Each structure stands twice: as structure tokens, then as C-alpha cells.
N, C-alpha and C positions, 0 to 999 in steps of 0.2 A: 522715640519722641522726647525732646528735651523738656525737663521740668522747669518752666520759666519762672515759677514762683520761687523755687530754690535758687535759680540763677540770679533773680533780682535781689534776693537776700545776700548772696555772695558778693554781688557788685556793690550793694550798699555798704557792706563791711569793708570792701576794698577802697571805696570812696572815703570812708572814715580814716583810712590810712594814707589818704592823699595820693592814691594811684591815679595816673592820668588816663585819658580816654584811649589813647593809642595802645597803652599797655593792656587796658581792659579788652580791647578788640582782639589783640594777639593772644591774650591769656585764655579767652573763652571762644576764640575762633568765630567772631561775630562780624557780620557786615556792618558798615557804618549806620545804615538805616535801622538794623535790628537793635544795635546798642542804643541809638537815639530813642527808639520807641520805649525801651525799658527805662531809660533815664527820664523821659517825659512822664511815664507812668508814676515813677517814684516822686517826681516833682509835684504831680497832681495830688498825690497822697500826702504831701507836706513833709516827706522824709528827707528831701534834698532841696536845694535852691541854687539858682544860678547867679554868680557874681563875677564881673569882669570876664565874661565869656566862659567861665568854668563852672561845672557842677560841684557843689560843696555839700558834704553830708556831715552835719554836726553830731557830736556824741549826744546820747540821751542824757539830759541833765535837768535838774530842778530849776524852775523859773520863779523868781521872786515877784509875787503879785504887787508888793509895795513899790519895787523898783519900776515895774512896767507902768503902773498907774502914774507914778511921778514923772517918768519920762514922757508919757503921752500928754499929760497936762502941762508939761514944760515946753511942749512943741517939738520934740524930737521927730524928725521926718521918718517916713516909712523905711527908706533904705538903711538908715542908721539903726532903726529898731530891729530890722531883719538881721543885720550884721551882729548887733549886740546879743540878741537872744537866739541866734542860729535858727531862724524860722523862714520858711517861704512866705509869700504874701498870704496864701491860704492858711498856713499855720498861724501867722500873726493875727489874721482876721478871726480865726477860731478862738484864740486865747482872749482877744479883746471882746468877742461876743459873750464869752462866759463871764467876763468882768462886768459887762453891761447888764447881763441877766442877773448877776449877783449884787447889782446896785453899787458897784465900786467905781464905775464910770457911767457917764450920762451921754446921751446922743449929742448934747452940745459940745462935749469934749472932742467929738469927731466931726463937728460941723464944717470945718474947712478942709477936710480930707475926703474929697469926692470919691476916689477909687476905693479907698479903704472903707469908707462909710457904706458904699454899695455892697462890698464883699462881706462886711459884718452883718448888715441888716437883711440882705437878700442873697444868700449864698447859692440859691437855685435848687431845683428838685433833683439834680443828678446825683447828689450825695445819698439820696434815699436807698439806692440799690448798689452803692459802692461797697466793695468788700475791703475791710481793713485788716491788715496783717500786723500782729503785734510783735515787737522786738523787745518786750519787757514782760515781767511776770505779772499776770492779772489773775488772781485766785477766783475760783467759782466753787460754790458749795452745793452739794446734793442734799436738799432739805429732808429727803426721805432717809438719808444715812448721814446724820449730823457730823460724824467724825471723818467723813470722806471729803477730801478737798482735791480738786483738780485745778487746771488752769485753762484760760481761754487762748486759743491759737489764732483765731480770726473771727470776725463778726460782721454782720450787716444789721439793718433794722428789722430783718425778717428771720434771721437765724444766726447760728454760730458753730464754730468747730471747737472741740475740747480735747484736752489731753489729760489722762489720769482718771476718767470717769467710765467705769465698766458699764456697757449698755447693750441692748439688743434692738434691732430694727423694729420700729413701731412702739417701743416702750416709751411711756410718758414719764418725764422727770420734772420735779419742781426744784428750780434753781434759785440761788441768791448770789448776787455779785456785790462785793464790798472791797474797796481798796483804800487803805488809810492815807495814801499819798495823794489821792484825788480829793482834795479838801472841798471842792465845789460839787462833788458827786455824792448824793445820798445812797445808802444801800437800797437795792431794788430786787424784786423777785418776779419770776414768770414761770409759766409752764411751757415745756417744749417736748416735741415728739422726735425720737431718734429716727433719722433717715438712713443712716449707715453706720457701721462700726467695724473696727478691726484691731488686732493687737500687733504692735510693732515687733517684728521677730528679733531685732537687735537689742532694743532697750526693754522690751516687755511692757511698754506703756500701752494703755488702751486709748485709741484715737476714735473720735466719733463726730458725726455731723448732726445737728439738731435744727428743726424748724420750730420757731416760736408759735405756739398754738393758742396761748391765752396770756394776756398781760393787761394790767389796769392802765388807764390813761396816765396816772401819776408815774407809774413805773416805766411806761413807754417814753415819757418825757426824759427820765433819767437815762434810758438806753440811748435815746437820740443825743443826749448831752455827751455820753461816753463816746459815741462815734465821732464827735468833734474833738475829743481829748486824746485820742490814742497815740498821737505823735508827740505829745508833750504832757507834762503835768505841772500844776502851779503849786508852789510852796509858800504859804503865807508866813508873815512874821508879825508879831504884835506891833502896833495895836489893831491891825486889820483883822476882822473876824469874819469868817466865811460860814455859809450854811445857815440853818435856822436855829 
């Protein structure tokens, strides 16, 4: 059975190298419908977007909050915003939503953008169960072993997968997530129960899956915010100040 998660990551990397769809189909021996399903999933997650009939995968990069606020307030349209910042409509909406929540944009700034306003203000409940696969390093700390640092491999609003955290099934861990580049995200903590664990034979890394068993409303709000941010991060420049 093919590992479609790994396949999707490989296709994402190929798209970043501007490999076309015909080459992708031949390289991975995929039917057109199978490749399209993978591409649509990547697009839904905000990792790629479609422009001029082609799927484009931008490189991970920092986004200037000041530039985005200025462009929106100056009336730059959605298509140009997506092209400039390398974001899908969903990714653009997620970034704007965070700026609105941080009081750097107001609803009136979006008043004449019907589609974008709806996506920003009412993204729908489907995101709640969506699993986000990270292609950047997000550290996670085991608070029971302060010197132990792992990284998050994937997450949902109900659980997460980790690399580098030794665990046993049913073991309870107290975690903290903090990422200095996510300037709109406060450090947050939660309790999670290990559902499964194994050690990678090749790398020696411990890999585990956890179900969140206890989290405060404030920390859950930060977790939900993180789920909106995993395909990009905002890099502020003075004089804009983020956080409390």
C-alpha cells in the first residue's frame, strides 16, 4: 500500500522545483485523477495554489505583517495578494484573520471584499478535524523533562504526532509549544496521552502519537490559532508590535 502522506510531501517538493503535472504523473505512476486528488488536498491545506491553470508551491518564507497590512489597506486585490505572498485564498484568509484578531486590521478594511471577508470571518467547521502536516521545525518541550526537546510532525485540534519524545502507550505527558518566529502565537501548554509510539530503525528517532486529554480554554485558543498558521508565519517589523 502506498504511503500517500509521504507521496504528497514528495510532490510538494517537486512542485517547488516547478515540475509539471505530466512529469509528476510519470514519475510516480499516477492516474490523472489520483494526482488531482493529491493536488486538491495540498491546495485545501494552503500549501499550494492555482494560477493560470497551474498548481504553484511557494517556498516557505517569512511574511511581513507591515507589508500585508499596507497592501490590504491600499486596496490590492486578492489575486495580487495571493501572488505576492505565495498563498492560496485559504492561506491568505488565515493570515488576515490573525491580523484582525491581533487588532492590526479591522473588519472595515475588508468591507468591500465579499469572498475574502466570508473566508476570514467564517472559515467553517471542517478545519476542526483537519490534520496539518508541518514542513518546518516546530519545537515541543516535555515539561516533565525540561531538557528534552522534540518537534511536532503533525497536529489537529484533538491531538498531535511528535518526533524525538520517548513515550509509552497510555503515558501522560505535559507539553509546551513555543516558536519564536510565530510572533502572533503565545506559548501554550497541555496534557496529552500517548496512543502509540515506535522508534525509527534508520534514524533512531522516537515517533509517537498523542491525544490531548486536558487543555485550558486559553491554551486551546492558541492551539486553534496554530492550526491556522502552520503553512506560513508572520514576521513583524517595527513599529508594528504583536502580542500582549
